[in-house]
C-alpha positions, 0 to 999 in steps of 0.5 A: 088848779096850779101845781103846788110848789115843794112844801119846803119853800120858804115862806110856808110854815106848814103843809096845808097852808095854799100854794103860792105860786110856781117856782121861777124854774117852772116860770119858762113853760107853766103847765095847768089843766084847763078847767073848761075842758074837763073831763078832757085833760087839755094843757095850757102852756104859760110863760110867768113874768114877775111885775108889781101890783099897782093898786095900793102902795104896797108894791105887792109882786104880781106874776103874769101868766101869758098864754103861749098859744096866744100872747095874751095875759090870762091871769095874775097870782102872787110872786113868791120871790117877792120879799114883802107880799112873798107870793101872797095877794089881797083881792086887788091883785088878781083883779088886775086882769080886769082892769087889763080887759076893761072893755071901757078903758081909755086906749087913745090919746084924747084932746078936748073939742068945745068948752071944758067939761062939755063932753066932746072929745077927738082922738090925737096922736102922741106926737101931737099931745107931746109936742102941744104940751111940751111947747107950753112948758118950754115957754114957761120955763123960757119966760121964767113961769116956772111956778105955773107948771104943776104935777098933782099926783094920787097914788105915786106907784114909783118911787124916784122918777118924776121927782127927779124929772121935775128937779130936772125941769127946775120947777117947784111943781110936785103936789100930792094927796098927802094933806088928805091922806097922811099929813097930821101923822107925818108931822107927829112922827117927824117931830118925834124921831125925824121920820115921818113914817113909822114901820112896825116890826109886826112879825116880832111884836108880843103886843100890837096896838093898831089905831087906824080906819083902817090901816090893815084894811088899806094902805099895806093891807096884804103884807101887814095883815101877813105878819100881824097874823103870824104874831098873833099865831105866835102869841102875841096880842093885838088891841084895835083902837077904832070907833067902827068894827072893822076888819081888823077889829074882829081878829083883836083880842081888845077892840077900843071904840072911843069917840073920834078925836079923843085918842090922844087923851087914852094915851096919854093915860096910859103914859102917866099910869107908865110914869106913875108906876115906875115901869119905864125903860129908864136906860133908853129915856136916859141915852136916846130921848131929849130929857135934858133939853126939857129940864134946861128950859122947863126947870133950869134950877132943879136937879138935872137928873133923869128922875126928875124929868120923869117926875115932871112929866108925870105932873105935865099929865096928871089929869089924864087919869084912868076916870078922866079918859073913861069920861072924856073918850067914852071907853070901857072901865079898865081900858087904860089899865089893860093897854099900860100892862100889854105894853110893859109886857111887851117891852121893847117888842111893842109895836103900833101903827097909826096912819089915818083915822084919828090922825087924818079926821081930827083937828090936832091929829098929829098929837096922837102920833106924838102920844104914840111916840111917847109910849114907845120912848117909855117902853125902849121899843123904838129900833128893837126886834118887835119894835117900831123902826123909822121907816127910812130904815125899811125902804130903799129908793135907787136912782140913777148915776146923775142928780140934778141939782136942787133948784131955789124956788118956793112955789106958794100955790104949793107952800103958802106961808099960813101953814109953815110946818105943813106935811106936805103941799096944800093940795086940796086948798088949790081952788082957794089959794088961786082964788085969793092969790090971783094966780093961775097954773098954765099946765096942770098935770094930774097923775091918777088923781081925781080930786074932784072926786076924791078931795073935799069941796070937790065943786070949787074944784069943778069951778076953778077947772072952768076958767082958763084963767086959772088953769090953762091946759089940764093933762089928765094921765089916766088909764080910765075916765074919771070925774076929773078927766071930764074937765081935761083939755087932754086925756092921755091913757097910761099904763097899768100894772103889767104896761109900764116900767117902775122901781118901788120899795116900801117899809112893809117889814123890818128888811128892805127891798125893791120891786121892779114893775115892768111891761109883761107884753113887751118883756114876753116878746123880748124874751120870745126873741123880739127887740123891743125898743118901746112900749107903744105897740105891746100894750093894748091899743095906743096905751103908753107907759109914763117913763117913756111919755116923760122922757119924750115930753122932757126932750120936747120942752128942750129940744136942743138941750139949750135948757139944761134939761134933757141931758138928764134923760139921754142916752149914754151911748147916743148923745143927744138922743132920748135914753130907752128903758134898758139905759135908764134902768140899767143904771138905776139897777147898777146902783143897788147894794148887793144887786150886781153881785147877786146878778153876776152869780146868775151870770146876769146883768142887774137888769136882767136879774130884776126882769127875771126875779121882779124883786131883790132884798137889799142886804138890810143894815139892821136895827138900833142904828142910832146907837151905830158908833159915830166915828168923826164925832159927828153924832151925839155923846152918849157917854163921855168920848162915846159918840153914836148916831142918834136920830134925824131929829135936831137933837139927835135924839127922840125929841118928846120934848120938841121946842121947834113948835112953840119957836113956830107958835105952837106953844101947846105943841112942845109936848105931846098933848090932846087937843079936842076935835071939831067933832067932840061930843061937847059940841053936839046937840044929839037931841037935835040930830048932830052926829059925828060922821066917819067919812075916812074908813076903807073897804079892803076890796077897793082902791080909790077910783081904781076900783071902777074898772075892776069887775070882781071887785065891784061885784064884791062892794059897790055901796056906802051906806051909812053905819048907824047904832041902834040906839041912834036909830031908834031916836030917828026912827030908822031902819036899815035901807031907809034914806036919809038926809046927812046935813053938812055945813055946806049941803047934804047928801042922801044915803041908805042907812045901815043899822049895826051895833059895830058903831059907837052910839052918837057917831055914824060912818060912811065909806070911802071909794064908792059914789062914782058918776059921770056926766055923759054916756060913754064916758066908762065905768057904766057898771060902777058909776050913776049918770047925773044931771047937775043943777046949778044956780050961782054957787049951789050945785044939786047932783041927781042920779038919772041912771044907776048901774045897769047891764050893757053890752061889751066885749066882756060878756059879764058886763050884762050881768051887773045885777045892782043899780045903787052906786053909793053917794059921793059924800066927799063933795059935801064936806068943806076944807079944813086944814090943820093950823100945823100939819095942814092936814084936812081934817075929814071928820064932820059934824053933821045933822041927821034929818029924815029924807024929804019928799022928792029927795033921791038916793045918792043926791048931793047939794052944795053951796061953794060960797059957804066953803069959802067962808069955812076956809077963812074960818079955819085959816084964821087959826093958823100961824103964818110964817116967816118964823126964827130967821126969817124962814118960810119953814124950819130948814130940818123939816122934810119937804119933797124934792127939797129946794136950797136954803135960800129958798126957805127964806123970804 
């Protein structure tokens, strides 16, 4: 057991709290007794080195314990100096040691032999891989084929490096998973207050409204969960809106289980009740919302007063009565009144969060974020203590001194004209876009991303990968084998959390911080007197870190500097030579406000400080920044001669009224409103077996596809049964454990049933994360995936497991202790793409039909017809409002875009 730090340690509020790790002054020689040597008191000596977790985007601080007797990492605990996680971790952090020691991990660069997807590989050197890939990219750039380069990232895990690199290359090549994750919520928030993510001040809130499936058991789980429970212990009330009984729901004062996709109707009913009862912060509304724009457009001859605006706003929502919400949302009587009362009582200390759930699941899901922002506007709870901040206030991204200029390109493989308001790249449509544009990607990087498994319509991705006319060279950057890597040309093993350099910052609370991920064994060697110049040789096998790989690749693309690219990754002291990590990160940390001064107090450079501490709390700019005085008159005039900064919207106010939506063809989106989902109950024939399927919910113990090489996590969670309410189970004659066919629009999958009252009647649910599969023995994840056969006839696929999880021999004795056989079902492959016409978000929720399993059906079967997926793609595309928009633009100039190009690129 670790020694306890002093009980006065910052962040600990009572003597009975668990210890959160050794104090920094003990890191050089931390002593623990060896539990296995008991009763002998045998001491183990460790050097503790901080880094950052890589198992979600929270960026929690890890402390690696390096055994001084062997130089190997023994375990991971929390870094008590990290401002976001404060020394506390969820299950995913300590499981990092499983990933480091995974006996099945990829340890050397691999190159395909034989046909793509054939399962034959040969080892290659890093020099050969970098030279080949770099030559291909360099040739494409010199031939002006910039749009044939694409970098596709799942979880970034870092804040600027690759973005800056792609900008230096001059390519519009950044592709992300955002449109299968959070695009709708981003659109709703950005329309409202100019930032595309919220940052709740949970710790100081009096009422917390959570709408997610579920945020606090997935993204930012640990830093948010800490502060939510602290607020609850301090008297705050919590309401959770979730069709499914989630982990967070069990800690709530009120669990609200609506029909999926109806949440905006409930929120608008709450807003109407606040309006009609006069429970509104008029001062905030008058100064900081664009109510005058609404009156000018909607009531030009009427009085230009706030009271007139509030009167008209109440009329806009006249149908959203509590009775309407009860019927439409299928919620309990009194729910609307309860929420209105709690929100009013909390006032400016009302906070909320929405990320996935209804926004990610439903047509028009972005309106839920808009409705939430309406409630925050009515209560003046934006930028306040206990309220809701724009995420940009609570996140800091340090960068090197020299920034590449923006490019002037627009890649329609990423930004097709049909979705001009998409947030962001239309990544999950890539097979369809390449097909209909008759185009290709010559060099395609998938970076910690597994689209064949993660995305909807995965079989269309398989078809795309099989043709070199669509994907010329597929480079999979991954620490472990996954479904998509099976169709790669190169599989390059990249470092895990303790094997790479990155900088991270996240909006975990009302503060700003940066965290430093560093290669632990390399830093250990440096502290022991060595002078390491590269991470290669300090990680297991030939695992490299991405930053050094990208720098080497950039110099291979531009070996003589003639393309003007290499200079951005050049040593400041050795002209023409690649920058080292010490040089690069010294420059980055020298630009962080307050860090040079904090380092100087400890007689360190900024880099030395970050190596030692692993994190730094950047001086916070405070709340209510929209009220900051704008001395040059560039802000908004809130009173005669009184100019304030305002918000980063066109009006510089919170835009409850968003005229840009009308200008781009979405007249029904200028105000927060409600749009019935593609899984609305009125479209269901429940008697015939129709149900709404929720496939988005997450388990707090798993990590997308990265869980497969974390044995502790797999032992806890390795299947994904179909959650079915007892009323539905009775209709179908089902009991827990029975097999069932879940028919989608393009196929079906076969899960087992779990009968539970923790699910709304008429709705079923199946979790994400599991259902891993592989085509070949020896391709990893034996304990977490099934070996499958794939039967194909034309556009039809049938996946059938021929071997589930099993015990196996390896260097890890625990591999013989795998006791489970079933590994879940990859339901996403049976979903067609359903892109929201406005946000571009894939609408995850599915209208399905439930049938009893048929003779010959086996657990985990997946059946798909890609010809049907193409038909449904065309149907959803018919609802779009393609560019050009006003002024011949491809997209509104003020709307966010990763790697924003110059303004001229926005015009056709």
